[in-house]
C-alpha positions in Angstrom: -21.0 29.6 46.4 -19.5 26.3 47.5 -16.4 25.1 45.4 -17.6 21.5 45.5 -20.9 22.7 43.9 -18.8 24.5 41.1 -16.8 21.2 40.7 -20.0 19.3 40.4 -21.4 21.6 37.8 -18.3 21.4 35.7 -18.5 17.4 35.9 -22.2 17.4 34.9 -21.3 19.6 31.6 -18.3 17.6 31.0 -20.0 14.2 31.1 -23.1 15.0 29.5 -24.3 16.3 26.0 -25.2 19.7 27.1 -23.0 22.3 26.2 -23.6 25.1 28.8 -25.0 25.5 32.1 -25.7 28.7 34.1 -26.6 29.0 37.8 -27.2 32.1 39.9 -27.2 32.0 43.5 -27.2 35.0 46.0 -26.4 37.5 43.1 -23.4 35.4 42.1 -23.7 33.8 38.4 -21.7 31.0 37.2 -21.7 29.8 33.8 -20.0 26.5 32.7 -19.8 26.0 28.9 -17.9 23.7 26.5 -17.4 23.6 22.9 -17.1 20.5 20.7 -15.6 21.1 17.3 -14.5 17.5 16.8 -13.0 14.8 18.9 -9.5 16.1 18.0 -10.3 19.5 19.3 -12.4 18.6 22.3 -12.3 21.4 24.8 -12.9 20.8 28.6 -15.4 22.8 30.3 -14.6 26.4 31.2 -15.9 27.9 34.6 -16.8 31.6 34.1 -17.8 33.8 37.1 -19.3 37.0 35.8 -17.0 37.4 32.7 -13.7 36.2 34.2 -12.6 32.5 33.5 -11.3 31.0 36.6 -10.5 27.3 35.3 -9.3 26.8 31.9 -8.0 23.1 31.0 -6.4 22.9 27.6 -7.7 20.2 25.1 -6.5 16.7 25.6 -3.8 15.7 23.0 -3.8 12.1 21.6 -1.6 10.2 19.3 -4.8 8.5 17.9 -6.5 10.0 14.6 -10.2 9.4 15.1 -11.2 11.2 12.0 -10.9 9.0 9.0 -11.0 10.3 5.4 -13.1 8.6 2.8 -10.0 7.0 1.2 -8.8 5.5 4.4 -12.2 4.0 5.3 -13.3 1.2 3.0 -16.9 1.1 1.9 -17.7 -2.0 3.8 -16.2 -0.7 7.1 -18.3 -0.3 10.3 -17.2 2.0 13.2 -17.8 0.7 16.7 -18.3 3.6 18.9 -18.0 4.1 22.7 -21.6 4.0 24.3 -20.1 6.1 27.3 -17.7 8.4 28.5 -14.8 6.8 30.4 -11.3 5.2 30.0 -10.6 2.8 27.2 -8.7 -0.5 27.9 -7.8 -3.0 25.3 -7.3 -5.8 27.8 -9.2 -7.2 31.0 -6.1 -6.5 33.1 -2.8 -4.6 32.9 -0.7 -7.9 32.4 -3.2 -9.5 30.2 -3.2 -9.9 26.4 -5.5 -7.4 24.4 -9.1 -8.6 23.5 -8.4 -8.2 19.8 -5.7 -7.2 17.6 -5.7 -5.5 14.1 -6.2 -8.3 11.5 -8.4 -10.4 14.0 -11.7 -11.9 12.6 -14.6 -11.3 15.3 -18.1 -12.2 15.4 -21.1 -10.3 16.6 -21.1 -10.2 20.5 -17.3 -10.7 20.7 -15.7 -8.5 23.4 -13.5 -5.8 22.0 -12.4 -3.9 24.9 -13.3 -2.3 28.3 -14.5 1.3 28.9 -14.2 2.2 32.6 -16.7 4.8 33.8 -17.2 5.6 37.5 -15.0 2.6 38.6 -17.3 0.2 36.7 -15.7 -1.9 33.9 -18.1 -2.0 30.9 -17.4 -4.7 28.3 -17.8 -3.3 24.8 -19.1 -6.0 22.3 -19.1 -6.0 18.5 -22.4 -5.4 16.8 -21.2 -7.0 13.6 -18.9 -9.8 12.4 -15.8 -9.1 10.3 -12.2 -8.2 10.4 -10.5 -5.7 12.6 -8.9 -3.1 10.3 -8.0 -0.2 12.8 -8.1 0.5 16.5 -8.9 4.2 16.7 -8.5 4.7 20.7 -5.4 4.7 22.6 -5.0 2.2 25.6 -5.5 3.9 29.0 -6.8 7.2 27.6 -10.1 8.9 27.9 -12.7 8.4 25.2 -16.0 10.3 24.7 -19.5 9.4 24.2 -20.0 8.2 20.5 -16.2 8.4 19.8 -15.3 5.8 17.2 -13.2 2.9 18.9 -12.7 0.3 16.1 -13.0 0.1 12.4 -14.5 -3.3 11.4 -14.5 -4.7 7.8 -17.7 -6.4 7.4 -18.2 -9.7 5.3 
């Protein structure tokens, strides 16, 4: 089986919501599987040929805590989540000021950040008005689909 095909299969599983994929070609069976326990314990796909792992990537570590307990999250707090898998950027350019800071008051439709996916810069806008109380993603780091990016205190 072509190594490029294996890489494509890994990418498909990694970037989609499926948890495993199994392909058989000319008597060779390849299974690509991932386990998602939480955003903090996210595991990259593991390629298995037969029963032998050939590629194992350790989980990514981050200094950002995406899991808020009920005590830390006010009752009128709204999470803004990533609509796509990509790389999180707080500003439009490396030398530019961030779109928003903690404490800023924003309105619905305000651009909060950029998530780069497949060389496309996607502006993420707020779906609520309020005050930014926490930034949950780290600049320049990967984010997952539906991962909380910001915590907004709604008015």
